[in-house]
N, C-alpha and C positions, 0 to 999 in steps of 0.2 A: 312341296312345303307351302301351305297356304294357311291363312287364319281360319278359313272355313273349308275343311277337306272336301265338302260336297260342291263347293262353288267352282273349283278347278281354275281359279284365277292365278295368273303368274304372280310370283313374289314381287315382281316389279310394281304391280298395281298397288300392293299393300305397303311397301317399304321404300321404294326408290326415292320419292320426294321427301320422305322423312330423313333419309340419309343425306339428301341435298341440304336440308336445313342444318344438319349436324356440321358438315364441313364448312358451310357458309359462316356459321356462328364462330367456329374455331378460327377461321381465317380472319374474320373481322377483329377478334380479340388480339390475335397475334399481330395483325397489321398496326394496331394502335401503339405497339412497342417498337415498330420498325426503326432501325438506325440508332437505337438507344444503347447498343453495345452490351446488352445483358441477355445472352442467349438462354440462360437457365430460366429467367423470368418470362421471356417470350414463350418458351415451351410450357411453362407452368400455367400461364393464363389460357393457352390453347387447350391444354389437357382438361382443365377445370370446366371450361365452357363446353367442350365436346361431350364430357360426361353428363353435364347438366341437361343438355338438349337430348342426349341419347336416352336418358331416363324418362322422357316424355313419350317415347315411341311404344306402341302396343306390340311388344315382342318379348321373348326371353332370350337375351343375347349372352354369349360367353366370349370374353376377350381371349383369343388364342395367340395373338401377337399384339403386344402393347408396350407400356413404358418400362417393363422389367418385371422382376419377381415382386411378390406382395410386400416383402420386408423393405424393398428398395423404392417402391412406388406406392404412394398413398391411394392412387386411383388409376383406373384403366391398366391395372396390372394383369399379368397373364393368369387366367382362371376366374377373373372377376365377372360377376353376373350383372348385366345392365338391362335397362328397359323396364317397362311397367311390370312385367312378369317377375322381375327380381325383387319387387317391393310388395307384391300381393300374395295372399295365401293360396289362391287358386291359380296355378301356373299353366295347367295343361290347355287352357283356352288360347294361349299365345304361341305364335310361331317361334320355334327354336332356331337360332341363328348363330353361327360362328363368325366372329368379327376380328379383322386385323386392322389396327389403326396406327397411323403416324400423325398425331395431331399437328405437328409442325415439322415437315420434312425440309431440312435446310435451316436449322436453328441459327447457324452462323450467318447464313444468307440474310435472314430477317434482321439479325442484330446489327449487321453492317449496311442494310438497305440494298443488298445485291439482288440480282435477278434469280427467278426460279424457285423461290420458297413457296410451298403449297401445304394445305391441310388435306389429308387424304385418309380414306378408309376403303376396305373391301369386305364384303360379307357373302356368305354362302350357307347352304343348308348344313346341318350338323355333320362334321367330319369332312367338309368340303375344302378346307384349307390346311396345308401342312403346318404342324406346330413347330416352327423353326426357332432354335435357340439363338440368342443374340451373339452370334459369332460371324466371322467373315465368310463370304461366299464369292467364288470366282464365277463370272457371268459373261454370256454373250447374248445380246438382245437384238432381234431384227424384225422387220415388218412383214406383212402378208406376202409380198412378192418374193421374199427371200426364204420363206418358211420351208424347212426341209433341206436347205442347201448348205448349211454351215455345220461345223462339228467343233465343239469346244476344245477337243484334244488335237485338232489339226493345226499345222503351222499357220501363223497369222497371215502370211502371204496367200496361202491356199484359200482361207476364208474370205479374204478381200477380193480375190479373183472370182470366187463363187458369187459374192454379193454383186460385184460389177456385172457379171454375166447375166444374172437374173434381172438386174435393173437396166440392162442394155446400155451401159456406159463404161467408161474407162475407170480403172482404179484411181487414177489421178483426180477424178471427179467426185470421189467419195469423201464424206466427212464422218469421222469416227469420234465419238465422245469417250473420254477417258478421265477418271478422277486424277487430279494432279497430286500424286503421292510418290514418295521414293520407291515404293514397291513396284511401281509401274515403269521403271526406267527401261527395262528390256522390252516390254510391250510397246512403249512409245517409240523406241528405236526401230523395232520390227515394222511398225506401221509406217514410219517415215521411210525406211529402206524400201518398202513396197511401193511408195509413191503417193499414198493416200494422205488426205489432210486430217488434222487432229484439232478437236476443240477440247482443250483442257478445262475442267471445271473444279472448283474448290470443294463443293458439296453438292448433294442432290442428285444421286444417280438414279433414283426412282423416277423423277421427273424427266431425266434424260432418256431413260428406257422407254417411257411412254412416247416421247418425241420420235424415237426411232421407228415406231409403228404407225405414225401419222404422216401421210403423204403431204408434202409441201412444207414440212418443218425444217428441211435442210439438214436433217440428221439421218444417217443411213445405218448406223449400228452403235451399240454401246458395248464396250469391251472392258474387262478388268475386274478387280476385286473390290467389293463393297460389302454392305451389311446383308446378313442372311434374311432377317425379317423383311427388309425392303425388297429382296428378291421374290418372296412369296407374294407381296402386294403387287409387284410388277407382273408376276405370272397371272394374277387375277385380271389385270388390265389387258394382258396379251390374249386371254381367253375371249374377252369382249371385242378386241380389235383384230382378232385372227392373226396375231403376230406370234413370235416364238421366243422363248427364253430357254437356254440350257445353263445349268449351274451345278457347282460342286462346293460343298462346305469346305472351309479351309481354316486351319489353326494358325496362330502367329508363327509357330515353328515351321509350318509348311511354307509360309511366305518367304522365310529366310532360306529354306532348302526345299524348293518345290517338289523334288523327286522323293522326298522323305515323307511318305504318306502314313507311315506307321507311328510317327512320333506325335501322339495325341495326349494332351493333358488329361490326367485321370478324371478330374472333377468335371470338365466339359464333356468328356466321353460318357460319363455316367448320366449327365443331364440329357444328352442326345438319345441315349438308350431309353431313358424314361419317357421321352417324347415320341418314341416309336421309330427313331432313326437308327437302324441296326448296323448299317454300313456307311460310315461318314465319308468314305472315299468315292461313293457312287455319283454318277452324273444324273441329275434330275431334269426332266423336261417340263414343259408348261403344264401338262395334264397331271403330272405327279405333284407339282408344287401347289396347283389349284385344281383339284379333282372335281370340284362341285359342278353340278349340272345347272344350278340356279345361282349365278354369281352376279352381284351388284358391285360396281366400282364407282366411287364418287371422289372428286378432288375439286378444290377451290383455290384459286391463286391468292397468295398473300402479297407477294411482290410480282412485278411484271416478269413474264417468262416467255419461253419459246412458243407455247401454245395457249397459255392462259394469262390474262391481265391481272394485275394485283388489285387489292381493294382500294377504291377511291372514295374519299370522304368529301362531302360538301355540306353546306349550311343546314339543310333539312334532311339529311340522311347519308346513305353510303351506297356504293354500287359494287357488286361482286360479279366475277366471271368464273363459271364452274364447268366441269366436265362430268357428266353422269352417263353410265352405260350398263348394259346387262346382257348376259348370254341368252336369256329366255326369248327376247324379241329381237336381239341384235340391233337395238336402237342406240345410237351414239348421239347424245344431246350436249350441245354447248349452250349453257344457260346464262343469260345476262340479266341479273336481277337488280332492281333499284329498290332499296329498303327505305321507305319514306317515313320520316319522323317529324315531330314538331307541331302537330295539331292541324286544325282545319285550313289554315293559311299556308300549309306546306305546298311545295311544288315538286314536280318531277323534272330533274335535270337530264337532258339528253345530250350526250357527246360521244364521239367515236373514239 
């Protein structure tokens, strides 16, 4: 998938830094609202800015994971066309791209000024990302060293022992990230009984999943139930980082009675069928969630986090810290950008 089929250039060369601009712009707008306590407004400005910048990109993009259905979301809704190709009569000259977005992952984190809020998107060639409904998903995410060693259906203690063995350490040395929710009471107890350490987070399991695949982050796995759309975006990141995610969609009824997989709400089940998900009880692996051969992942910190710093404002501009990566070249770039404003007398501020 290239703009010029005869050129044979990777999609990275055509779109990677355009997508960097998208997440940087969304992160900056969201960061301006940090700590104001209005999560909906923080999300709204991030969505609007992300769409505005996305429409400048020379592509024909389709939102496959976004802010919801068309009637619920005025922009970046599932099925929306974005990019220059969406606004021009001649569309076949543009790259077709499926896009999954979370303009502000961690809306509560941004609203309270807490760590690990990010602006994020994943893109792939047409059909390269699973069209996931906005329902719950049980997940386990690990890094490259542990790839192939865990099983989402195995007892927690077995998975922790497998992780520890692959990392050549004791279970007691592991740190597992879990969303702090009542539904995870048993999971938390099982992890504690096995002797591992737990980092409970209020929101942002996508960011935590990425941390699990980055050496030196201090996170060794993510476990538990979070959002399905975030699971697909996490899978795109795992493809780029050579990590692994295993996941299964879950209904609210299933979280109350985990063994009752047949109790599926009719409306949700119909939506899943329409999206091509025939068996809602199956376990998806990384390649099934993000099957694309040409995947781009981009994230920009809104608030300070485990692997990304938040947006910093100064008198003549602002500074962003982003992560961009691709499966085509397997390059993982941490990008530190100073956005200079204010005319000819502006200066670049350097700080660590």
